[in-house]
N, CA and C atoms as an extended XYZ file, in Angstrom:
252
Properties=species:S:1:pos:R:3:atomname:S:1:resname:S:1:resid:I:1 pbc="F F F"
N        64.587      115.531      207.280 N   UNK     1
C        63.980      115.902      206.013 CA  UNK     1
C        63.739      117.408      206.015 C   UNK     1
N        64.137      118.063      204.943 N   UNK     2
C        63.986      119.518      204.851 CA  UNK     2
C        62.591      119.870      204.352 C   UNK     2
N        62.089      120.978      204.817 N   UNK     3
C        60.755      121.395      204.387 CA  UNK     3
C        60.826      122.062      203.022 C   UNK     3
N        59.697      122.164      202.381 N   UNK     4
C        59.606      122.785      201.056 CA  UNK     4
C        60.038      124.242      201.108 C   UNK     4
N        59.719      124.941      202.165 N   UNK     5
C        60.087      126.347      202.307 CA  UNK     5
C        61.600      126.541      202.327 C   UNK     5
N        62.314      125.637      202.954 N   UNK     6
C        63.772      125.744      203.007 CA  UNK     6
C        64.376      125.558      201.627 C   UNK     6
N        63.804      124.655      200.831 N   UNK     7
C        64.314      124.433      199.479 CA  UNK     7
C        64.155      125.669      198.618 C   UNK     7
N        63.027      126.334      198.717 N   UNK     8
C        62.808      127.509      197.887 CA  UNK     8
C        63.722      128.652      198.314 C   UNK     8
N        64.039      128.750      199.603 N   UNK     9
C        64.961      129.775      200.073 CA  UNK     9
C        66.348      129.512      199.518 C   UNK     9
N        66.785      128.251      199.545 N   UNK    10
C        68.092      127.890      198.994 CA  UNK    10
C        68.154      128.200      197.504 C   UNK    10
N        67.075      127.934      196.815 N   UNK    11
C        67.033      128.180      195.374 CA  UNK    11
C        67.144      129.675      195.081 C   UNK    11
N        66.424      130.494      195.843 N   UNK    12
C        66.502      131.944      195.659 CA  UNK    12
C        67.894      132.458      195.980 C   UNK    12
N        68.485      131.958      197.039 N   UNK    13
C        69.815      132.393      197.421 CA  UNK    13
C        70.807      132.042      196.311 C   UNK    13
N        70.642      130.874      195.704 N   UNK    14
C        71.511      130.469      194.600 CA  UNK    14
C        71.349      131.378      193.401 C   UNK    14
N        70.138      131.799      193.108 N   UNK    15
C        69.931      132.672      191.957 CA  UNK    15
C        70.449      134.079      192.227 C   UNK    15
N        70.460      134.512      193.498 N   UNK    16
C        71.016      135.821      193.827 CA  UNK    16
C        72.509      135.857      193.553 C   UNK    16
N        73.169      134.723      193.737 N   UNK    17
C        74.607      134.642      193.558 CA  UNK    17
C        74.998      134.402      192.107 C   UNK    17
N        74.021      134.173      191.235 N   UNK    18
C        74.293      133.858      189.837 CA  UNK    18
C        74.898      135.059      189.118 C   UNK    18
N        75.913      134.804      188.350 N   UNK    19
C        76.582      135.837      187.561 CA  UNK    19
C        75.611      136.346      186.493 C   UNK    19
N        75.327      137.640      186.495 N   UNK    20
C        74.338      138.195      185.567 CA  UNK    20
C        74.816      138.115      184.120 C   UNK    20
N        76.118      138.224      183.872 N   UNK    21
C        76.644      138.086      182.508 CA  UNK    21
C        76.441      136.664      181.998 C   UNK    21
N        76.687      135.710      182.878 N   UNK    22
C        76.497      134.307      182.523 CA  UNK    22
C        75.030      134.046      182.206 C   UNK    22
N        74.154      134.582      183.026 N   UNK    23
C        72.715      134.419      182.799 CA  UNK    23
C        72.305      135.050      181.474 C   UNK    23
N        72.830      136.222      181.173 N   UNK    24
C        72.500      136.900      179.915 CA  UNK    24
C        72.952      136.066      178.719 C   UNK    24
N        74.158      135.479      178.806 N   UNK    25
C        74.646      134.620      177.708 CA  UNK    25
C        73.750      133.400      177.528 C   UNK    25
N        73.344      132.797      178.630 N   UNK    26
C        72.454      131.637      178.544 CA  UNK    26
C        71.119      132.016      177.922 C   UNK    26
N        70.596      133.163      178.299 N   UNK    27
C        69.321      133.608      177.739 CA  UNK    27
C        69.449      133.885      176.244 C   UNK    27
N        70.579      134.467      175.820 N   UNK    28
C        70.801      134.710      174.392 CA  UNK    28
C        70.893      133.398      173.631 C   UNK    28
N        71.605      132.438      174.201 N   UNK    29
C        71.703      131.133      173.549 CA  UNK    29
C        70.343      130.466      173.462 C   UNK    29
N        69.548      130.605      174.506 N   UNK    30
C        68.207      130.032      174.518 CA  UNK    30
C        67.349      130.639      173.409 C   UNK    30
N        67.423      131.966      173.258 N   UNK    31
C        66.654      132.644      172.206 CA  UNK    31
C        67.114      132.209      170.818 C   UNK    31
N        68.421      132.086      170.618 N   UNK    32
C        68.942      131.658      169.319 CA  UNK    32
C        68.525      130.227      169.011 C   UNK    32
N        68.619      129.358      170.016 N   UNK    33
C        68.230      127.968      169.806 CA  UNK    33
C        66.743      127.859      169.497 C   UNK    33
N        65.924      128.647      170.180 N   UNK    34
C        64.494      128.656      169.892 CA  UNK    34
C        64.245      129.096      168.449 C   UNK    34
N        64.959      130.134      168.003 N   UNK    35
C        64.798      130.620      166.627 CA  UNK    35
C        65.203      129.547      165.626 C   UNK    35
N        66.297      128.849      165.903 N   UNK    36
C        66.741      127.776      165.011 CA  UNK    36
C        65.676      126.683      164.929 C   UNK    36
N        65.193      126.243      166.073 N   UNK    37
C        64.201      125.165      166.085 CA  UNK    37
C        62.900      125.587      165.421 C   UNK    37
N        62.487      126.811      165.662 N   UNK    38
C        61.263      127.314      165.057 CA  UNK    38
C        61.385      127.369      163.532 C   UNK    38
N        62.487      127.954      163.058 N   UNK    39
C        62.697      128.056      161.615 CA  UNK    39
C        62.876      126.693      160.975 C   UNK    39
N        63.605      125.816      161.636 N   UNK    40
C        63.812      124.473      161.097 CA  UNK    40
C        62.494      123.705      161.028 C   UNK    40
N        61.640      123.884      162.010 N   UNK    41
C        60.330      123.217      161.994 CA  UNK    41
C        59.465      123.724      160.846 C   UNK    41
N        59.488      125.048      160.630 N   UNK    42
C        58.723      125.615      159.508 CA  UNK    42
C        59.241      125.061      158.186 C   UNK    42
N        60.557      125.038      158.041 N   UNK    43
C        61.161      124.545      156.801 CA  UNK    43
C        60.852      123.063      156.604 C   UNK    43
N        60.902      122.292      157.680 N   UNK    44
C        60.598      120.865      157.585 CA  UNK    44
C        59.161      120.642      157.120 C   UNK    44
N        58.232      121.445      157.600 N   UNK    45
C        56.843      121.319      157.165 CA  UNK    45
C        56.700      121.594      155.673 C   UNK    45
N        57.414      122.609      155.186 N   UNK    46
C        57.376      122.923      153.762 CA  UNK    46
C        57.982      121.775      152.955 C   UNK    46
N        59.115      121.264      153.409 N   UNK    47
C        59.743      120.134      152.715 CA  UNK    47
C        58.810      118.930      152.660 C   UNK    47
N        58.183      118.635      153.782 N   UNK    48
C        57.274      117.486      153.835 CA  UNK    48
C        56.130      117.659      152.834 C   UNK    48
N        55.592      118.856      152.770 N   UNK    49
C        54.500      119.132      151.831 CA  UNK    49
C        54.960      118.939      150.385 C   UNK    49
N        56.152      119.434      150.068 N   UNK    50
C        56.656      119.294      148.704 CA  UNK    50
C        56.991      117.845      148.367 C   UNK    50
N        57.497      117.105      149.321 N   UNK    51
C        57.758      115.669      149.102 CA  UNK    51
C        56.451      114.948      148.807 C   UNK    51
N        55.428      115.292      149.560 N   UNK    52
C        54.104      114.683      149.336 CA  UNK    52
C        53.596      115.003      147.931 C   UNK    52
N        53.765      116.252      147.500 N   UNK    53
C        53.335      116.636      146.151 CA  UNK    53
C        54.137      115.895      145.084 C   UNK    53
N        55.435      115.766      145.285 N   UNK    54
C        56.269      115.052      144.308 CA  UNK    54
C        55.857      113.586      144.211 C   UNK    54
N        55.594      112.967      145.337 N   UNK    55
C        55.169      111.550      145.325 CA  UNK    55
C        53.806      111.390      144.678 C   UNK    55
N        52.988      112.453      144.726 N   UNK    56
C        51.663      112.402      144.103 CA  UNK    56
C        51.738      112.690      142.607 C   UNK    56
N        52.936      113.025      142.110 N   UNK    57
C        53.096      113.217      140.686 CA  UNK    57
C        53.291      114.643      140.228 C   UNK    57
N        53.472      115.576      141.142 N   UNK    58
C        53.723      116.960      140.738 CA  UNK    58
C        55.064      117.068      140.022 C   UNK    58
N        55.167      118.087      139.200 N   UNK    59
C        56.406      118.312      138.456 CA  UNK    59
C        57.498      118.810      139.411 C   UNK    59
N        58.728      118.285      139.244 N   UNK    60
C        59.829      118.738      140.112 CA  UNK    60
C        60.083      120.245      140.025 C   UNK    60
N        59.826      120.836      138.882 N   UNK    61
C        60.039      122.276      138.735 CA  UNK    61
C        59.168      123.086      139.674 C   UNK    61
N        57.939      122.638      139.892 N   UNK    62
C        57.063      123.379      140.807 CA  UNK    62
C        57.545      123.248      142.248 C   UNK    62
N        58.082      122.076      142.602 N   UNK    63
C        58.629      121.894      143.958 CA  UNK    63
C        59.833      122.806      144.152 C   UNK    63
N        60.690      122.859      143.143 N   UNK    64
C        61.864      123.744      143.241 CA  UNK    64
C        61.420      125.198      143.399 C   UNK    64
N        60.392      125.582      142.672 N   UNK    65
C        59.892      126.960      142.758 CA  UNK    65
C        59.331      127.255      144.152 C   UNK    65
N        58.668      126.271      144.747 N   UNK    66
C        58.111      126.479      146.087 CA  UNK    66
C        59.199      126.505      147.151 C   UNK    66
N        60.301      125.788      146.918 N   UNK    67
C        61.372      125.725      147.913 CA  UNK    67
C        62.382      126.867      147.789 C   UNK    67
N        62.462      127.483      146.624 N   UNK    68
C        63.452      128.539      146.398 CA  UNK    68
C        63.355      129.681      147.412 C   UNK    68
N        62.175      130.166      147.752 N   UNK    69
C        62.106      131.254      148.736 CA  UNK    69
C        62.645      130.852      150.115 C   UNK    69
N        62.727      129.574      150.362 N   UNK    70
C        63.184      129.112      151.670 CA  UNK    70
C        64.701      129.058      151.775 C   UNK    70
N        65.410      129.332      150.689 N   UNK    71
C        66.869      129.368      150.742 CA  UNK    71
C        67.347      130.404      151.755 C   UNK    71
N        66.659      131.535      151.816 N   UNK    72
C        67.011      132.563      152.794 CA  UNK    72
C        66.847      132.031      154.215 C   UNK    72
N        65.773      131.292      154.441 N   UNK    73
C        65.529      130.720      155.761 CA  UNK    73
C        66.611      129.706      156.120 C   UNK    73
N        67.015      128.893      155.169 N   UNK    74
C        68.093      127.932      155.425 CA  UNK    74
C        69.378      128.664      155.789 C   UNK    74
N        69.646      129.769      155.111 N   UNK    75
C        70.816      130.583      155.438 CA  UNK    75
C        70.729      131.163      156.840 C   UNK    75
N        69.538      131.582      157.225 N   UNK    76
C        69.322      132.131      158.565 CA  UNK    76
C        69.540      131.051      159.622 C   UNK    76
N        69.054      129.857      159.385 N   UNK    77
C        69.261      128.748      160.312 CA  UNK    77
C        70.758      128.485      160.468 C   UNK    77
N        71.475      128.461      159.353 N   UNK    78
C        72.910      128.209      159.397 CA  UNK    78
C        73.622      129.317      160.164 C   UNK    78
N        73.260      130.570      159.910 N   UNK    79
C        73.889      131.702      160.600 CA  UNK    79
C        73.659      131.621      162.106 C   UNK    79
N        72.426      131.330      162.500 N   UNK    80
C        72.121      131.230      163.917 CA  UNK    80
C        72.879      130.074      164.565 C   UNK    80
N        72.977      128.967      163.861 N   UNK    81
C        73.686      127.802      164.401 CA  UNK    81
C        75.168      128.113      164.615 C   UNK    81
N        75.750      128.902      163.741 N   UNK    82
C        77.165      129.236      163.855 CA  UNK    82
C        77.436      130.164      165.036 C   UNK    82
N        76.430      130.889      165.492 N   UNK    83
C        76.633      131.822      166.602 CA  UNK    83
C        76.459      131.171      167.962 C   UNK    83
N        76.021      129.933      167.991 N   UNK    84
C        75.836      129.268      169.284 CA  UNK    84
C        77.143      128.896      169.922 C   UNK    84
């Protein structure tokens, strides 16, 4: 059975050998994916709120007005998704 110290040494040695370009690409993808998820979560919350208002009897025109500013955000989500 290997000790915990040996495992951490192996892990460090593996990271020393890691291609820095590959790591940079992974980090960029991670940042883009985080941005997509963050923006999508914000948009989903807005959609949920507007659905709740519509079910409560609000006029569809007001929901459309509240969602219109989010078209830019939807475009940003799509752009980020295409770059992954």
